[in-house]
Backbone bond lengths (Angstrom), bond angles and torsions (degrees), N, CA, C in turn:
res aa  C-N    CA-C-N  psi(-1)  N-CA   C-N-CA  omega(-1)  CA-C   N-CA-C  phi
1 M - - - 1.451 - - 1.524 109.05 -
2 K 1.306 115.51 132.60 1.461 121.17 -178.88 1.516 109.90 -109.94
3 L 1.326 115.56 130.22 1.451 122.22 -179.65 1.529 109.43 -122.06
4 I 1.332 115.97 139.73 1.460 122.17 178.37 1.524 108.95 -129.77
5 S 1.326 115.98 144.26 1.461 122.67 175.56 1.522 108.29 -132.79
6 W 1.342 116.33 139.80 1.462 119.47 -176.28 1.520 110.28 -152.32
7 N 1.317 116.75 123.51 1.464 121.29 167.20 1.522 106.60 -81.91
8 V 1.327 115.69 110.41 1.469 120.35 -173.14 1.531 112.33 -90.69
9 N 1.338 117.01 -6.35 1.469 121.81 178.02 1.532 111.21 48.28
10 G 1.327 113.57 54.46 1.458 120.48 -179.09 1.514 110.42 99.92
11 L 1.325 117.38 97.44 1.467 119.72 -174.82 1.519 112.04 -65.96
12 R 1.327 117.62 -36.77 1.464 118.72 -179.73 1.523 111.36 -63.31
13 A 1.340 116.44 -36.52 1.467 119.91 175.74 1.521 110.52 -69.94
14 C 1.328 116.20 -41.00 1.470 120.43 -178.09 1.529 111.71 -66.11
15 L 1.327 116.24 -31.51 1.466 119.54 178.00 1.529 111.45 -61.86
16 K 1.336 116.15 -26.26 1.459 121.13 178.43 1.530 112.04 -85.96
17 K 1.327 116.05 -3.32 1.465 121.08 -176.42 1.529 111.49 -120.42
18 G 1.338 116.35 28.46 1.462 119.34 172.72 1.511 116.08 93.05
19 F 1.348 117.16 18.56 1.468 118.45 -177.62 1.524 112.26 -56.28
20 M 1.315 117.35 -47.88 1.469 118.93 -174.93 1.520 111.71 -64.31
21 E 1.313 117.73 -37.27 1.463 120.13 177.24 1.530 110.27 -63.38
22 S 1.329 117.11 -42.65 1.461 120.59 178.38 1.525 110.80 -66.79
23 F 1.330 116.04 -40.79 1.466 120.46 178.78 1.524 110.72 -57.96
24 R 1.310 116.54 -46.85 1.469 119.96 -178.83 1.525 111.19 -68.41
25 A 1.324 117.13 -39.09 1.466 120.39 -178.82 1.526 111.81 -66.53
26 L 1.319 116.93 -37.55 1.465 120.70 -178.91 1.521 111.62 -72.46
27 D 1.337 116.75 -32.01 1.465 121.99 170.22 1.532 112.25 51.60
28 A 1.318 116.04 52.25 1.466 120.59 -177.66 1.524 111.39 -87.34
29 D 1.327 115.13 152.70 1.461 120.40 173.32 1.523 110.71 -76.24
30 I 1.343 115.65 -34.68 1.463 121.27 175.70 1.524 107.37 -133.17
31 F 1.321 116.04 127.32 1.466 122.37 -175.78 1.522 107.56 -124.04
32 S 1.332 116.78 114.70 1.462 121.89 -177.23 1.526 110.38 -108.97
33 L 1.328 116.03 137.41 1.455 121.80 179.94 1.523 110.39 -120.15
34 Q 1.324 115.27 148.00 1.454 121.47 171.32 1.529 108.94 -126.64
35 E 1.324 114.08 159.64 1.463 123.03 -179.92 1.534 110.67 54.41
36 T 1.327 114.66 52.30 1.460 120.04 178.55 1.533 111.64 -69.07
37 K 1.323 116.86 -28.63 1.476 122.84 177.10 1.531 112.79 54.70
38 M 1.308 116.42 41.97 1.464 119.28 -179.54 1.518 110.15 -159.61
39 Q 1.308 114.55 162.04 1.453 121.39 171.87 1.526 108.31 -92.62
40 E 1.328 115.46 149.29 1.465 118.67 177.84 1.532 109.26 -56.86
41 G 1.323 115.55 132.82 1.456 120.54 179.90 1.520 113.58 99.59
42 Q 1.337 118.12 -13.17 1.468 119.57 177.94 1.526 111.80 -74.09
43 A 1.307 115.58 -18.25 1.468 121.45 170.86 1.516 106.73 -141.12
44 I 1.302 117.19 134.37 1.457 121.30 -179.20 1.520 108.63 -99.36
45 L 1.325 116.36 119.06 1.455 121.50 179.29 1.528 109.05 -105.85
46 D 1.292 115.82 120.54 1.462 121.74 177.66 1.526 107.20 -90.87
47 L 1.316 116.36 100.57 1.464 121.90 -175.36 1.523 109.19 -125.38
48 P 1.323 117.48 78.08 1.462 120.21 -178.20 1.527 111.36 -57.07
49 G 1.317 116.11 133.89 1.460 121.08 177.62 1.507 114.36 90.07
50 Y 1.342 117.39 -4.02 1.464 121.64 -179.36 1.524 111.40 -114.00
51 H 1.315 115.28 138.79 1.460 122.17 167.56 1.528 106.96 -87.33
52 Q 1.330 117.22 138.58 1.466 121.26 -176.94 1.529 110.51 -113.78
53 Y 1.332 115.12 134.35 1.459 121.42 177.54 1.530 108.57 -132.89
54 W 1.337 115.77 132.38 1.460 121.61 -174.05 1.524 109.85 -127.29
55 N 1.324 115.80 142.37 1.463 121.43 171.56 1.523 106.83 -134.29
56 S 1.320 116.15 104.46 1.456 121.29 -174.97 1.522 110.41 -100.58
57 A 1.315 116.07 149.49 1.459 121.27 175.71 1.525 109.63 -69.81
58 E 1.329 115.24 151.98 1.461 119.08 174.16 1.526 110.09 -63.24
59 K 1.320 116.37 -36.62 1.465 121.85 177.26 1.522 108.52 -77.29
60 K 1.293 117.77 120.48 1.457 121.46 -176.44 1.526 111.41 -67.48
61 G 1.335 115.37 142.76 1.456 120.81 177.72 1.515 114.19 75.24
62 Y 1.331 117.25 20.74 1.464 121.45 -173.14 1.519 110.01 -136.39
63 S 1.331 115.94 140.11 1.464 122.88 171.30 1.544 110.68 52.62
64 G 1.314 117.64 -143.44 1.453 121.87 176.36 1.515 113.96 95.69
65 T 1.336 115.10 146.42 1.461 122.58 -179.76 1.523 109.82 -136.64
66 A 1.330 114.84 161.41 1.467 121.13 176.12 1.524 108.73 -153.06
67 V 1.328 115.49 152.71 1.461 121.46 174.79 1.519 108.54 -135.10
68 F 1.327 115.50 131.87 1.456 122.72 175.13 1.526 107.11 -116.44
69 T 1.330 117.69 121.96 1.457 120.51 -172.79 1.523 112.26 -136.39
70 R 1.315 114.69 136.33 1.460 119.99 174.38 1.524 111.66 -76.29
71 I 1.325 115.50 -21.87 1.459 121.52 -176.76 1.520 107.95 -97.60
72 E 1.297 117.56 116.03 1.461 119.80 -178.86 1.523 109.52 -67.84
73 P 1.321 117.82 124.88 1.464 120.23 -177.36 1.525 112.19 -74.06
74 L 1.325 114.34 157.61 1.461 120.12 174.20 1.526 110.26 -73.22
75 A 1.333 115.94 -31.99 1.463 121.80 179.22 1.516 108.91 -157.99
76 V 1.319 115.92 156.64 1.462 122.16 177.30 1.523 108.12 -130.89
77 M 1.335 116.33 132.40 1.461 121.79 179.29 1.526 109.01 -124.67
78 Y 1.319 115.44 141.28 1.456 121.65 -178.91 1.525 109.46 -114.70
79 G 1.356 116.56 127.41 1.448 119.85 -176.43 1.521 111.00 80.80
80 I 1.340 115.18 -170.66 1.467 120.03 -179.27 1.523 111.86 -119.33
81 G 1.330 116.34 13.61 1.452 119.69 174.86 1.515 114.68 82.99
82 I 1.352 116.93 15.48 1.465 121.53 178.48 1.527 107.12 -126.22
83 P 1.328 118.37 110.42 1.462 120.90 -173.53 1.528 113.92 -51.56
84 E 1.321 117.36 -36.44 1.471 121.44 -179.84 1.527 111.95 -55.98
85 H 1.335 115.81 -29.68 1.461 120.59 -173.47 1.531 113.72 -108.99
86 D 1.321 117.40 1.44 1.464 118.12 -166.63 1.527 115.06 -113.58
87 H 1.345 117.64 19.48 1.468 118.18 -179.07 1.529 112.51 -106.42
88 E 1.353 117.01 5.07 1.466 119.35 -178.43 1.533 112.57 -111.91
89 G 1.324 117.64 9.07 1.457 121.27 174.36 1.517 114.51 64.45
90 R 1.331 116.53 37.61 1.462 120.03 -169.25 1.525 115.64 -91.72
91 V 1.312 119.22 -14.96 1.471 120.02 -173.38 1.522 110.80 -137.88
92 I 1.320 115.48 134.31 1.464 123.29 167.57 1.522 107.23 -128.74
93 T 1.319 116.87 131.00 1.465 121.72 177.38 1.517 109.65 -117.81
94 L 1.318 116.38 127.62 1.452 122.37 173.71 1.517 109.07 -108.58
95 E 1.321 116.57 125.72 1.460 119.63 171.43 1.519 108.20 -89.66
96 L 1.311 115.80 115.93 1.457 123.02 177.83 1.527 108.32 -107.70
97 P 1.319 118.36 168.72 1.470 118.85 -175.20 1.527 114.46 -55.55
98 D 1.331 117.44 -37.92 1.465 119.53 -172.67 1.519 114.77 -110.49
99 F 1.327 118.18 -9.51 1.462 120.13 -179.11 1.526 110.29 -163.74
100 Y 1.328 115.67 167.57 1.458 122.53 168.66 1.526 108.51 -96.07
101 L 1.310 116.63 135.03 1.466 121.80 171.33 1.527 107.21 -105.87
102 V 1.339 116.43 120.03 1.457 121.67 -179.24 1.524 108.26 -115.19
103 N 1.315 115.77 117.36 1.466 122.39 177.46 1.521 108.12 -100.62
104 C 1.342 116.89 123.90 1.463 120.45 -171.91 1.523 112.18 -135.24
105 Y 1.324 114.89 139.32 1.463 122.55 169.15 1.525 106.66 -117.49
106 T 1.318 115.88 98.55 1.458 122.22 -174.41 1.531 111.30 -68.99
107 P 1.321 118.24 138.59 1.464 120.03 178.05 1.529 112.10 -57.93
108 N 1.318 115.63 138.41 1.462 122.17 175.99 1.531 109.29 -82.26
109 S 1.319 116.59 138.39 1.469 120.14 179.69 1.525 112.45 -71.84
110 Q 1.301 117.02 -14.64 1.463 125.16 172.15 1.526 113.56 71.19
111 R 1.320 112.92 164.78 1.467 121.19 -179.37 1.532 109.59 -59.24
112 G 1.324 115.50 134.37 1.448 119.63 -177.75 1.515 113.38 74.87
113 L 1.333 115.30 8.57 1.475 122.45 179.88 1.529 111.79 56.11
114 E 1.338 115.36 34.60 1.459 120.54 -177.47 1.521 112.54 -60.68
115 R 1.341 116.73 -26.58 1.459 118.97 -176.25 1.536 112.15 -113.58
116 L 1.317 117.29 16.95 1.459 120.11 -177.72 1.530 111.91 -63.51
117 A 1.318 117.71 -41.53 1.469 119.96 179.91 1.526 110.58 -61.12
118 Y 1.334 116.62 -44.12 1.468 119.11 176.12 1.527 110.65 -63.17
119 R 1.320 116.22 -41.28 1.467 120.70 179.40 1.529 110.93 -56.88
120 M 1.310 118.00 -40.68 1.466 121.04 179.76 1.526 110.89 -65.08
121 T 1.331 116.37 -40.15 1.472 120.07 176.31 1.517 110.69 -63.34
122 W 1.328 115.10 -44.07 1.464 120.71 177.12 1.528 111.13 -58.58
123 E 1.318 117.09 -47.78 1.461 121.37 -175.97 1.531 111.23 -57.16
124 D 1.310 117.15 -45.09 1.458 119.96 -179.14 1.525 111.34 -66.16
125 A 1.322 116.59 -42.10 1.465 120.16 179.80 1.527 111.26 -67.03
126 F 1.321 116.39 -40.95 1.460 120.06 -178.36 1.526 111.18 -69.14
127 R 1.340 117.17 -40.41 1.462 119.91 177.52 1.535 110.60 -62.03
128 A 1.306 116.85 -41.55 1.464 120.64 177.59 1.530 110.70 -62.02
129 Y 1.322 116.15 -38.82 1.470 120.75 177.30 1.526 111.18 -62.39
130 L 1.328 117.08 -46.07 1.462 120.82 179.20 1.522 111.18 -64.21
131 Q 1.311 116.88 -40.97 1.465 120.19 179.98 1.524 111.04 -64.58
132 S 1.327 116.30 -37.11 1.457 120.06 177.16 1.529 111.37 -63.66
133 L 1.325 116.25 -44.46 1.466 119.87 176.23 1.526 111.12 -60.78
134 D 1.323 115.64 -40.94 1.464 121.55 -174.66 1.523 112.33 -65.32
135 T 1.319 117.50 -20.77 1.468 119.59 176.06 1.528 111.18 -73.84
136 Q 1.343 116.45 -17.31 1.461 120.56 -177.11 1.532 111.90 -98.06
137 K 1.328 116.30 -45.82 1.466 121.53 174.34 1.524 107.43 -161.73
138 P 1.332 118.97 163.66 1.472 120.48 -176.83 1.522 112.26 -58.99
139 V 1.336 114.16 156.70 1.465 122.27 -176.15 1.523 110.22 -121.22
140 I 1.318 115.81 136.95 1.465 122.12 166.55 1.519 106.84 -116.96
141 L 1.310 115.32 115.89 1.465 122.89 177.97 1.522 108.51 -102.41
142 C 1.329 116.46 131.00 1.459 119.42 175.07 1.506 109.26 -133.49
143 G 1.328 115.58 158.24 1.447 119.10 173.55 1.512 114.24 141.33
144 D 1.319 113.52 -176.97 1.454 122.34 174.50 1.525 106.65 -84.83
145 L 1.328 116.37 103.56 1.464 121.18 -176.79 1.519 112.02 -93.53
146 N 1.317 117.10 2.59 1.466 123.46 171.26 1.518 113.30 53.07
147 V 1.334 116.51 41.00 1.460 120.56 173.31 1.525 108.79 -152.68
148 A 1.313 115.92 134.56 1.462 121.62 167.63 1.531 105.52 -95.47
149 H 1.316 117.13 118.90 1.465 119.94 -167.26 1.519 113.30 -73.12
150 E 1.329 116.92 -49.17 1.458 120.81 -175.57 1.531 110.30 -124.40
151 D 1.336 115.96 168.91 1.465 120.26 179.66 1.521 112.20 -54.01
152 I 1.327 116.64 -34.48 1.466 121.38 -177.52 1.530 111.40 -66.49
153 D 1.328 116.60 -15.29 1.458 121.11 -173.10 1.523 114.96 -91.88
154 L 1.322 117.72 8.39 1.467 120.41 171.99 1.522 109.44 -154.18
155 K 1.322 114.82 156.24 1.458 121.00 -172.49 1.528 111.79 -68.05
156 N 1.335 117.01 -40.48 1.469 120.81 -173.11 1.528 111.36 -124.89
157 P 1.322 117.79 73.15 1.462 119.54 -176.25 1.522 114.18 -64.83
158 K 1.318 117.74 -36.63 1.468 119.12 -176.06 1.523 111.78 -66.18
159 T 1.315 116.71 -46.15 1.464 119.10 -176.89 1.529 112.04 -76.83
160 N 1.320 117.89 -15.38 1.464 120.75 -179.90 1.524 113.53 -101.62
161 H 1.329 116.74 -2.37 1.458 118.92 178.56 1.530 109.43 -58.14
162 H 1.315 115.99 132.26 1.468 123.91 -178.25 1.520 113.36 80.74
163 N 1.335 117.87 -1.14 1.460 119.29 171.96 1.526 109.54 -84.38
164 A 1.340 115.89 157.84 1.461 120.27 178.93 1.527 110.24 -53.54
165 G 1.311 116.37 131.31 1.457 122.10 -178.58 1.511 113.98 94.63
166 F 1.344 116.61 -11.95 1.466 119.31 178.55 1.528 110.55 -143.29
167 T 1.308 116.03 34.57 1.461 120.15 173.38 1.525 109.09 -82.63
168 D 1.301 116.62 157.54 1.458 120.64 176.22 1.528 110.48 -60.83
169 E 1.329 115.86 -35.29 1.467 119.96 -178.08 1.537 110.92 -65.48
170 E 1.322 117.18 -47.29 1.469 120.49 -178.77 1.522 110.93 -66.37
171 R 1.307 116.34 -43.54 1.460 120.25 179.77 1.523 110.19 -64.08
172 G 1.321 116.25 -37.93 1.454 120.35 178.57 1.519 112.19 -63.59
173 K 1.325 117.51 -38.89 1.466 120.42 178.11 1.523 111.13 -66.35
174 F 1.333 116.96 -35.95 1.468 118.91 176.65 1.528 109.82 -66.95
175 S 1.313 117.28 -39.55 1.464 120.68 176.02 1.529 110.53 -61.19
176 E 1.334 116.78 -39.66 1.462 120.30 178.07 1.521 110.81 -62.51
177 L 1.332 116.34 -40.98 1.463 119.91 178.34 1.526 110.84 -60.33
178 L 1.321 116.42 -48.27 1.466 119.62 -179.55 1.529 110.73 -62.99
179 A 1.306 117.07 -38.99 1.464 120.96 -178.87 1.527 112.50 -68.24
180 S 1.327 116.46 -18.01 1.462 119.69 -178.33 1.523 112.80 -89.59
181 G 1.341 116.49 12.03 1.464 119.06 173.36 1.510 115.48 114.95
182 F 1.347 116.81 22.94 1.462 120.92 -178.57 1.526 110.38 -126.50
183 L 1.317 115.93 161.86 1.460 120.13 178.32 1.519 110.66 -133.94
184 D 1.320 114.79 147.26 1.462 124.73 174.90 1.530 105.39 -82.82
185 T 1.325 117.07 105.87 1.465 119.94 -168.94 1.526 112.16 -63.15
186 Y 1.331 117.38 -40.81 1.462 118.24 -178.16 1.524 110.97 -65.05
187 R 1.320 116.66 -46.30 1.467 119.06 -177.70 1.521 111.36 -72.08
188 T 1.318 117.73 -25.31 1.466 120.82 175.56 1.521 110.60 -66.53
189 L 1.339 116.29 -41.92 1.465 120.20 -178.72 1.521 112.91 -86.88
190 H 1.339 116.62 -23.64 1.473 120.46 -177.63 1.532 109.17 -131.15
191 P 1.320 118.19 66.62 1.471 120.75 -171.34 1.519 114.76 -62.38
192 D 1.313 118.01 -26.42 1.462 120.40 -174.13 1.523 113.54 -112.68
193 A 1.317 117.88 7.95 1.466 120.65 -176.78 1.522 110.77 -66.97
194 V 1.326 116.63 123.94 1.464 121.50 177.64 1.530 108.96 -108.71
195 G 1.323 115.59 157.94 1.463 119.32 -178.84 1.514 112.93 69.98
196 A 1.335 116.37 17.08 1.468 121.76 -178.21 1.524 108.47 -96.21
197 Y 1.326 116.43 91.99 1.451 121.38 -173.50 1.525 110.72 -120.50
198 T 1.341 115.47 159.84 1.465 120.53 -177.59 1.525 112.89 -125.69
199 W 1.331 116.55 -8.91 1.463 120.87 179.01 1.519 109.46 -140.63
200 W 1.338 114.29 139.51 1.467 122.09 178.16 1.519 108.39 -135.82
201 S 1.304 116.98 133.28 1.461 120.64 175.93 1.528 109.55 -59.79
202 Y 1.323 115.38 149.14 1.462 119.72 173.84 1.527 111.32 -74.30
203 L 1.324 116.74 -10.81 1.462 121.24 -177.60 1.529 111.44 -85.90
204 R 1.310 116.19 152.21 1.471 123.54 171.21 1.532 113.69 54.09
205 K 1.331 116.49 31.59 1.471 121.48 175.68 1.527 111.86 50.74
206 A 1.323 115.25 42.77 1.467 120.80 -173.81 1.524 112.48 -60.17
207 R 1.320 116.70 -34.69 1.471 117.63 -177.70 1.525 111.00 -72.11
208 L 1.303 117.17 -35.06 1.466 120.40 178.89 1.520 111.60 -63.61
209 T 1.322 116.03 -34.24 1.475 120.19 -179.54 1.532 111.90 -98.12
210 N 1.318 116.40 3.72 1.468 123.36 -177.79 1.529 111.85 54.06
211 A 1.335 115.49 41.81 1.467 120.82 174.15 1.523 107.59 -90.15
212 G 1.323 115.07 75.30 1.455 120.40 -170.49 1.513 114.93 -118.47
213 W 1.324 113.29 -174.77 1.460 123.92 177.79 1.535 108.16 -133.46
214 R 1.304 116.73 147.58 1.473 120.58 170.86 1.525 107.19 -102.18
215 I 1.327 115.58 100.12 1.461 120.26 -177.95 1.527 112.14 -125.31
216 D 1.334 117.07 2.02 1.464 122.65 178.02 1.528 108.17 -109.03
217 Y 1.314 116.21 132.39 1.465 120.16 -166.50 1.524 113.15 -137.73
218 F 1.321 113.73 158.52 1.454 123.47 154.14 1.520 106.11 -116.48
219 V 1.315 116.09 117.52 1.458 123.67 176.95 1.520 107.24 -113.61
220 A 1.309 117.50 133.98 1.460 120.69 -175.00 1.524 111.60 -131.90
221 S 1.319 115.89 152.95 1.453 120.94 173.63 1.522 109.88 -57.04
222 E 1.312 116.21 140.48 1.467 121.19 178.24 1.516 111.38 -52.60
223 K 1.322 117.23 -35.49 1.462 121.17 -176.50 1.528 112.29 -65.43
224 L 1.338 117.81 -11.65 1.468 120.96 177.32 1.525 112.58 -94.87
225 R 1.316 117.88 -0.21 1.461 121.18 -173.26 1.529 113.15 -49.43
226 S 1.310 117.23 -44.78 1.472 120.55 -176.09 1.523 112.30 -72.76
227 C 1.335 117.64 -12.80 1.468 121.29 -178.75 1.523 112.80 -92.29
228 I 1.331 117.31 -13.81 1.467 120.91 -174.55 1.526 109.40 -83.53
229 T 1.317 116.66 119.28 1.461 120.85 -176.11 1.525 113.22 -105.50
230 D 1.340 117.96 -18.62 1.461 119.23 179.88 1.522 109.76 -160.82
231 A 1.332 116.00 150.89 1.466 123.46 173.10 1.519 106.39 -140.28
232 T 1.322 116.74 128.12 1.459 120.35 -167.58 1.524 112.21 -133.28
233 I 1.324 115.13 154.88 1.463 123.69 171.24 1.528 107.03 -125.78
234 H 1.322 117.08 121.78 1.468 121.50 -175.14 1.530 109.78 -99.55
235 A 1.321 115.06 68.20 1.465 120.82 -174.98 1.518 113.17 -67.97
236 D 1.319 117.50 -12.03 1.460 121.24 179.51 1.521 112.46 -84.31
237 I 1.327 117.15 -4.22 1.462 120.56 -178.45 1.520 109.44 -99.76
238 Y 1.334 115.63 123.45 1.458 122.55 -178.67 1.529 110.16 -103.73
239 G 1.325 116.04 -175.94 1.458 121.25 -179.11 1.509 112.62 121.29
240 S 1.336 115.91 -13.36 1.455 123.00 179.94 1.517 107.48 -151.46
241 D 1.336 117.42 172.04 1.457 119.38 171.87 1.529 111.43 -80.76
242 H 1.324 117.07 -7.00 1.463 123.57 169.96 1.526 108.79 -106.97
243 C 1.312 117.17 158.56 1.458 121.23 170.84 1.528 108.71 -112.95
244 P 1.324 117.77 160.41 1.469 119.78 177.31 1.533 111.37 -67.89
245 V 1.318 114.48 150.42 1.464 122.48 170.47 1.522 108.08 -123.31
246 G 1.331 115.68 157.38 1.456 117.99 -176.24 1.508 113.60 -146.12
247 M 1.314 114.88 166.04 1.457 121.87 169.93 1.515 108.49 -149.26
248 E 1.321 114.98 155.15 1.452 120.88 175.29 1.519 108.77 -126.49
249 I 1.326 114.89 140.76 1.462 120.58 177.61 1.517 108.89 -129.83
250 K 1.297 114.95 153.36 1.458 119.54 178.68 1.518 110.23 -107.88
């Protein structure tokens, strides 16, 4: 089974930049999107063979997630069941026969860390949600988690220390998640890979110089470790300031 995750930074814009060609080329069984920035129906996607699920933010043109899957889920859940966290369209969970697929767009701590306190509240609630699911069946979490975990995960760790996405607090919460029974699939399979990034600022030609960050992930329950056959970063695919990431399981 092949899974793909992509922060498209506005799906309507990405559709004008080759999204459908990339979608067909990647040929995933489950395709998860973050930052769709639209309400369902504002763009019509003709995806034969796929079931479509959308979770849009109440605020138009902001946040939002979607999942397109060839495998019809047993159930679909939107949000994490806490009203404080469920009005920005950040989470879709699909219950599949053998695992839960959780598509997430983690809140950004923002410039000046204006939203860091909220982010910490979110992190604890979201981790508890994943742990609850994991007691029932294994979990595969994908999405833009808005954190570069270690120095190896961004081009300029020293100058970005304490910036949103690379604060000690955010990195610590990701460490807590992994310690609670989950693994970072890409780093598990590619522990020493450098220059492996998934997001590049539009400023200063960052993508041309590969001055990027790895903030898009597939995180899986430890119990799935033996089933994971590949973890990929598709840095050659454009259309957003993020590139797609993938994993394969048997």
